[in-house]
DOFISE-920106 format. One line per field, with one value per residue (C-alpha): x, y, z. Coordinates in nm, 4 decimals, decimal comma. Layout:
N
px (X / ...)
py (Y / ...)
pz (Z / ...)
//
This chain:
98
px (0,7502 / 0,7866 / 0,8143 / 0,5029 / 0,3072 / 0,2995 / 0,2674 / 0,0094 / -0,2725 / -0,2078 / -0,2290 / -0,5505 / -0,7135 / -0,6015 / -0,7453 / -1,0726 / -1,0958 / -1,0328 / -1,2799 / -1,5439 / -1,4811 / -1,5276 / -1,1621 / -1,1008 / -0,8838 / -0,5357 / -0,2510 / 0,0209 / 0,2251 / 0,3324 / 0,1585 / 0,2767 / 0,0823 / -0,2262 / -0,1807 / -0,1581 / -0,5035 / -0,6491 / -0,5511 / -0,7879 / -1,0731 / -0,9184 / -0,6366 / -0,5515 / -0,3899 / -0,0931 / 0,0465 / 0,1116 / 0,3457 / 0,6584 / 0,4904 / 0,3806 / 0,7277 / 0,8960 / 0,6375 / 0,6705 / 1,0477 / 1,0011 / 0,7928 / 1,0657 / 1,3357 / 1,1301 / 1,0432 / 1,3921 / 1,6337 / 1,9829 / 2,0927 / 2,0019 / 1,9745 / 1,6136 / 1,5136 / 1,4730 / 1,1394 / 1,2200 / 1,2744 / 0,9466 / 0,7248 / 0,6731 / 0,5833 / 0,3448 / 0,1704 / 0,1432 / 0,0048 / -0,2624 / -0,3596 / -0,3717 / -0,5933 / -0,8267 / -0,8585 / -0,9208 / -1,1885 / -1,3634 / -1,7260 / -1,6536 / -1,3846 / -1,5875 / -1,9153 / -2,0989)
py (1,0685 / 0,6933 / 0,4486 / 0,2683 / 0,5885 / 0,4721 / 0,0979 / 0,0337 / 0,2533 / 0,1349 / -0,2297 / -0,1679 / 0,0170 / -0,2530 / -0,5289 / -0,3380 / -0,2841 / -0,6524 / -0,7710 / -0,5432 / -0,7312 / -1,0738 / -1,1486 / -1,3919 / -1,2305 / -1,3717 / -1,2557 / -1,0691 / -0,7556 / -0,7535 / -0,4690 / -0,5989 / -0,9212 / -0,7228 / -0,5044 / -0,8141 / -0,9123 / -0,5597 / -0,4771 / -0,7520 / -0,5288 / -0,1878 / -0,1904 / 0,1761 / 0,0578 / -0,0745 / 0,2790 / 0,2294 / -0,0696 / 0,1230 / 0,2578 / -0,0921 / -0,2350 / 0,0411 / 0,0377 / -0,3412 / -0,3029 / -0,0420 / -0,2872 / -0,5510 / -0,2966 / -0,1682 / -0,5152 / -0,6616 / -0,3667 / -0,4190 / -0,0568 / 0,2345 / 0,4912 / 0,5771 / 0,7595 / 1,1339 / 1,3091 / 1,4422 / 1,0838 / 0,9653 / 1,2599 / 1,1570 / 0,8028 / 0,9368 / 1,1479 / 0,8461 / 0,6385 / 0,9018 / 0,8969 / 0,5154 / 0,5098 / 0,7716 / 0,5672 / 0,2431 / 0,4092 / 0,5971 / 0,4970 / 0,4104 / 0,1580 / -0,0215 / -0,0333 / 0,1816)
pz (0,9677 / 1,0001 / 0,7139 / 0,8353 / 0,7619 / 0,3991 / 0,4372 / 0,7105 / 0,5799 / 0,2235 / 0,3316 / 0,5240 / 0,2344 / -0,0099 / 0,2059 / 0,2474 / -0,1279 / -0,1968 / 0,0659 / -0,0867 / -0,4122 / -0,2541 / -0,1807 / 0,0995 / 0,3647 / 0,3988 / 0,6125 / 0,4259 / 0,4718 / 0,1088 / -0,0709 / -0,4081 / -0,3551 / -0,2569 / -0,5638 / -0,7861 / -0,6611 / -0,6770 / -1,0367 / -1,1496 / -1,0314 / -1,0987 / -1,3588 / -1,2866 / -0,9636 / -1,1634 / -1,1529 / -0,7809 / -0,8285 / -0,7261 / -0,4121 / -0,3112 / -0,3637 / -0,1637 / 0,1160 / 0,1473 / 0,1709 / 0,4448 / 0,6430 / 0,6273 / 0,7179 / 1,0099 / 1,1336 / 1,0881 / 1,1089 / 0,9711 / 0,9929 / 1,2131 / 0,9344 / 0,8629 / 0,5461 / 0,5757 / 0,5670 / 0,2198 / 0,0991 / 0,2495 / 0,1529 / -0,2138 / -0,1075 / 0,1553 / -0,1090 / -0,3398 / -0,0522 / 0,0107 / -0,3570 / -0,3579 / -0,0492 / -0,1991 / -0,5182 / -0,3267 / -0,1148 / -0,3947 / -0,4514 / -0,8153 / -0,7186 / -0,4530 / -0,6415 / -0,3834)
//
């Protein structure tokens, strides 16, 4: 399991959620910034702050590696599960107004 397994899908779902709420697309890989914008529309997303911070850090580490030691699957599994829950919440009909 790669670190990007948590960050890429979460970023895409966050951007889609924000665009559905009239947000003007801007380029960022920082999930925390996207979360800051999204909690305005869905305050329950605040519970995913830690996930967004860790996933954003993974992106930076993956993009600009300083060490060769990747996190183990057991370290990534809880974040992956949180990312799946975040994506499900962002894509739920009640959160997008569908």
